Steps between C-alpha positions, in 0.01 A plus 500: 500500500846562356366699195377437150696552178362504134697551185412775242169605627330707233669290232254216523310579170169525679537177699362543850555169674769641732291797582199285569706285730626800703141626512372171624766450777537855616190691371155569652375153453316557176552227235713658222362502145657207293778541260457470112515142385856464389458224239211420271445218241191489278449220249222376279295221645217449261330708222303674765725514802849584632707393792654762720764424757674781702660583819260526797676767703508513881205667660290451185152353523430507124620572154293752302501467128453791258398382153470691174448421126662830375788543756355841610163436691531248782243360744579361831204264579698187544676414838656171584620365841821338385771540246387209275170548318313477171357778301209354314209611283743660250436523127707301267778694299412817700802670641474578869733740680536416867672661806483399862530642854494346846231610738405483870282682742760776544552586134648381184839470325608665186410345178714250314623559153243431218473130375302371213328176396321380194306175577499258221464130468826426319829438689691804625851496390593857555592677833526880534704622795519855637832560658490879484479624850729792489346845611625793287412847602243362739315336217451142367158419343565130552267408205757376251335161463210681358694607188609136429145364570365750242759391243406137542137584448576709191735250344314157528168402653627148582785594727454520866752548789560485879664775684694558827745748656871409528455461887275191416785366300798527740287386788419171327135550432538467125659228285636667188565174317137433444483792251645508153525882507586727794454878450704677777435889538783681671430865389758720667612254775871568551791419728342625822182297441678199330356440160531123567632383832704172529191283567324635198801440293532141605137444425533641157821302438298185566211616286730586207680163516160338424519691165214719591438850369570819708404860395650746754477869483664779713710803448775425759560122467842554337603779739412265793623162393731548190776748599847339524666626825179608663259207463568181698640190328168324533316806351731510203466122442126534499497808280750365246428135491123470581358821365761479221575875520811711524501839665631781269441833657255716702347763281672414180647805304453696830122536451260334733155391389618482142436182304710350217418237244723200490465189273684201631445195279235680303279569804402852572502621855472849636669575834658749733810280583503619858 
């Protein structure tokens, strides 16, 4: 044995695969608890069922599903033995909030972020993606899809949607081009977390060249991708020519978290331009 090296231990955002490997190879012989499924994709199947595909982590023997109709109270009575399964017996047009964790005889992983599904018989043309993984002050509720799901329910009874996390996109488990609208949630993702990595940018470029619709939200997109002299050429090209945006300043007028009304071409928009 010549030694072992690992980069940035403690900066792995809760990922435990490397720790599990060390425990498995050099520990006391107990099977480590599995890591949290890194990618999840949930889509409408029928008016009473949904298809779930997700990573089945090393050492896992099952995926436990927590399901809720209010996004607050969850049950954990459903366990599946692989990462591709159907949730059935659902009620049509009822919004379900879903989160997962991997399990084995030793223990369980942490929970994934919250996903949502609304089973309906009509075609799903909308995909909601949670890309907000950044931990700020040791807190990230990871339930941002819930806000968008509630808005869809309030706005129009006849819209439904699929959902995924950004890891499912850049690991090629989701085809964006089958959707006419993609909603991408970035929250406070910034330079250290990469608001959109190069693979995600290329996938969105392809998607947008199909003349599809993208609604993307995030407080640091311009800071990460749009600053001349700081952002890469590829980032600037994507920000300017595909998102159609120009970075102006961080904290306009020297005041952060302040919002200003602008009216380009007769359209009202309220933004902190950072």
